[in-house]
C-alpha positions in Angstrom: 130.9 102.6 71.1 130.6 102.0 74.9 132.1 105.4 75.6 129.4 107.1 73.6 126.6 105.2 75.3 128.2 106.0 78.7 128.4 109.7 77.9 124.8 109.8 76.6 123.7 108.1 79.8 125.5 110.6 82.0 124.0 113.5 79.9 120.5 112.2 80.3 120.9 111.6 84.0 122.4 115.1 84.5 119.5 116.7 82.6 117.0 114.8 84.7 118.6 115.9 88.0 118.9 119.5 86.9 115.3 119.6 85.7 114.0 118.0 89.0 116.1 120.6 91.0 114.8 123.5 88.9 111.2 122.4 89.1 111.3 121.9 92.9 113.0 125.1 93.8 111.4 127.7 91.5 108.9 130.2 92.9 106.9 133.2 91.7 106.5 136.6 93.3 102.7 136.8 92.6 99.9 134.5 91.6 99.5 135.9 88.1 102.9 134.7 87.0 102.3 131.2 88.4 99.1 130.9 86.4 101.0 131.2 83.2 104.1 129.2 84.2 104.2 125.9 82.4 105.9 124.1 85.2 103.3 125.1 87.7 100.4 124.2 85.4 101.8 120.8 84.7 102.6 120.2 88.4 99.1 121.0 89.5 97.3 119.1 86.6 99.1 115.8 87.3 96.7 115.1 90.3 93.3 114.4 88.9 90.2 114.9 91.1 89.1 111.6 92.7 86.0 110.0 91.2 83.8 108.5 93.9 81.1 106.9 91.8 81.3 103.3 92.8 78.8 100.8 91.4 77.0 98.4 93.7 78.3 94.8 93.4 76.3 92.3 91.5 76.2 88.8 93.0 75.4 85.9 90.7 75.6 82.1 91.1 78.4 80.8 89.0 78.0 77.1 89.6 77.0 74.5 92.1 79.6 72.5 94.1 79.0 68.8 94.1 81.1 66.8 96.6 81.8 63.2 96.0 83.3 60.8 98.6 86.8 59.7 97.8 87.7 56.4 99.2 91.3 55.1 98.8 92.3 51.6 99.9 95.6 51.6 101.9 98.3 49.8 100.0 101.7 48.9 101.5 104.0 46.7 99.5 107.3 45.3 100.5 109.2 47.6 98.2 107.7 50.6 99.9 109.3 49.6 103.1 112.8 49.8 101.6 115.3 46.9 101.2 117.3 47.4 104.4 117.2 44.9 107.2 116.6 45.7 110.8 119.3 47.7 112.6 122.0 45.6 114.4 122.0 46.0 118.1 
């Protein structure tokens, strides 16, 4: 089972490498043949023309921020200071 999956993987990778190599190295003697070549048509149609129609941003108030003062009383208890005695000199 694993051998079959490994061979299928190598076959797919090999086909991908050979296709990429053939696509990048092929050329045509004249322009009429490149217009009917499927590889050339697909290669040039993959880059769509940029669309520069940007809408103006619309600003709207979402909410109002209300700040409230937060007062916390300091609290130190004996257990917060740990249970060790002072260091011996």
